[in-house]
C-alpha positions in Angstrom: -140.1 6.0 20.9 -143.2 5.7 19.5 -146.1 8.1 19.0 -147.9 6.7 22.5 -149.8 8.5 25.4 -148.6 7.1 28.8 -149.2 3.4 29.1 -149.9 1.6 32.6 -147.5 -0.8 34.0 -147.9 -4.3 35.8 -148.2 -2.1 38.6 -150.8 -0.3 37.3 -148.8 3.3 37.3 -149.0 4.7 34.0 -146.0 5.4 32.8 -144.2 7.3 29.7 -144.9 4.4 26.8 -141.7 3.3 26.9 -141.1 2.6 30.7 -143.9 0.8 31.3 -142.4 -2.3 30.6 -140.9 -4.9 30.6 -139.4 -4.4 34.9 -135.9 -3.4 33.5 -137.0 -0.6 31.8 -140.3 0.5 34.5 -137.2 0.3 37.2 -134.7 2.7 35.4 -137.7 5.0 34.3 -138.7 5.3 37.9 -135.6 5.4 40.0 -133.0 6.8 37.0 -134.4 9.0 34.0 -135.0 12.3 34.1 -133.5 12.6 38.5 -130.4 15.2 37.8 -127.1 13.5 38.1 -123.8 14.6 39.1 -120.4 13.4 39.4 -117.5 12.8 37.1 -117.6 9.3 36.8 -121.3 9.2 37.6 -121.4 11.6 34.0 -119.0 9.5 32.3 -120.6 6.4 32.8 -123.8 7.9 31.1 -121.7 9.1 28.1 -120.4 5.9 27.7 -123.5 4.0 27.9 -125.2 6.2 25.5 -122.4 5.7 22.7 -122.4 2.5 23.2 -126.2 2.2 23.0 -126.3 3.9 19.3 -127.8 1.6 17.1 -128.5 -0.7 19.5 -132.0 -1.3 21.7 -131.4 0.7 25.3 -132.8 -2.8 27.2 -129.4 -4.1 25.8 -127.4 -1.7 27.5 -129.4 -1.6 30.8 -128.6 -5.2 31.0 -125.4 -5.4 30.6 -124.7 -2.5 32.8 -122.9 -4.3 35.3 -120.5 -5.8 33.2 -119.9 -2.7 31.8 -119.0 -1.7 35.2 -116.8 -4.1 35.7 -115.1 -4.1 32.4 -114.5 -0.4 32.3 -113.1 0.2 35.8 -116.4 1.7 37.8 -116.2 4.1 34.8 -113.3 5.8 36.7 -111.8 8.0 34.1 -108.0 8.2 35.2 -108.5 4.2 35.3 -110.0 4.2 31.7 -107.8 6.8 30.3 -104.9 4.5 31.4 -106.0 1.7 29.0 -103.6 0.3 27.0 -103.3 -2.3 24.6 -104.0 -5.2 26.9 -106.8 -3.9 28.4 -108.3 -2.6 25.0 -108.0 -6.5 23.5 -109.6 -7.4 26.9 -112.2 -5.4 26.3 -112.7 -6.7 22.6 -112.7 -10.1 23.7 -115.1 -9.5 26.7 -118.6 -11.1 25.5 -120.5 -9.6 28.3 -120.3 -6.3 26.7 -120.8 -4.9 23.4 -117.8 -5.7 21.4 -117.5 -2.5 19.0 -113.6 -1.8 18.5 -114.7 2.0 17.2 -117.1 2.6 20.5 -114.5 1.0 23.1 -111.7 3.3 21.4 -114.1 6.5 21.4 -114.8 5.6 25.3 -110.7 5.2 26.5 -110.2 8.4 24.2 -113.1 10.1 25.7 -111.8 9.1 29.4 -108.6 10.9 28.6 -110.8 14.0 26.9 -112.5 13.9 30.2 -109.0 14.7 31.9 -107.7 17.5 29.8 -111.2 19.1 30.9 -110.2 22.4 33.2 -113.7 22.7 35.2 -114.5 19.4 35.3 -116.9 17.3 33.0 -119.8 18.0 35.4 -119.4 21.6 34.8 -119.2 21.6 31.1 -122.2 19.1 30.4 -124.3 21.0 33.0 -123.5 24.0 31.4 -125.9 23.1 28.5 -128.8 23.0 30.7 -131.9 24.8 29.3 -132.6 27.9 31.3 -136.5 27.3 31.8 -138.3 23.7 31.2 -140.6 23.6 28.4 -144.0 22.6 28.4 -144.3 19.2 29.3 -145.1 16.3 26.4 -148.9 14.8 25.8 -147.1 12.2 24.0 -144.0 10.7 22.8 -143.9 12.3 19.2 -143.7 15.9 21.1 -140.5 14.7 22.3 -137.5 16.2 20.1 -134.5 14.0 19.4 -132.3 17.2 19.5 -132.3 20.6 21.0 -130.2 23.6 20.4 -128.5 22.9 23.5 -128.0 19.1 22.8 -126.6 20.5 19.6 -124.2 22.7 21.2 -123.1 20.1 23.7 -122.5 17.9 20.8 -120.3 20.8 19.2 -118.1 21.4 22.4 -117.5 17.5 23.0 -115.9 17.1 19.7 -113.8 20.5 19.9 -112.6 18.9 23.3 -112.0 15.2 21.9 -114.6 13.5 22.7 -116.1 11.1 19.9 -119.6 9.2 19.4 -121.4 12.4 20.9 -123.8 13.7 18.2 -126.6 15.9 18.7 -129.5 12.9 19.6 -126.9 10.9 21.9 -126.2 14.2 24.0 -129.9 15.1 24.2 -130.4 11.2 25.2 -128.2 12.3 27.8 -129.9 15.3 28.8 -132.9 13.2 29.5 -131.5 10.4 31.3 -129.4 13.3 34.0 -132.2 15.4 34.5 -130.9 18.2 32.1 -134.3 18.0 30.9 -137.4 16.3 32.0 -139.7 14.3 29.5 -141.6 12.6 30.8 -145.1 12.9 29.7 -148.3 14.5 30.8 -150.2 12.0 33.0 -146.9 9.6 33.8 -147.0 9.0 37.5 -143.7 10.8 37.9 -144.6 14.3 35.8 -145.5 16.9 38.3 -149.2 16.0 38.3 -148.9 12.4 38.6 -146.1 12.3 40.7 -147.5 9.6 43.7 -144.5 10.1 45.6 -141.4 13.0 45.6 -138.5 12.2 43.7 -135.3 12.4 45.8 
């Protein structure tokens, strides 16, 4: 994210700079990013999409999300874990998604790793949520790329067989699913600027 303060969107609401526009970003920023998310399929989706985003624009992934959901069986880990060579070949030929062999293989392998978790993906991921919130950032340059918690999460996920889960990807995941709340001061979704409850 660039070093900027909150920006007004097309509707006049002040948002974190990355979420002000285009409309796809504003919708995601307002309705999803930073809100607590639970559930195995939902969290597996986020891990998968964050991995596919690596090196690309999040907007690209966001706009392809319906196609990703279709191609990856609704992100049901049981179904994706069962993908074999025919499904892998279909994914590599599917122009609607990002056709990156290593990331596709990681998604399938990560689904299999999910199935090996004794307590489930939700329990594992949320065990790394910080115990207490930190001061709300004033500008995007105060938002970290990694934290001790995201580094620990990445280390544990890799130990359990996950791929494409480095500390930066894990921190982006933590932001996306509400383990941390990095809405900037002045953003309409920050407590002091909230115009409506986040529910």
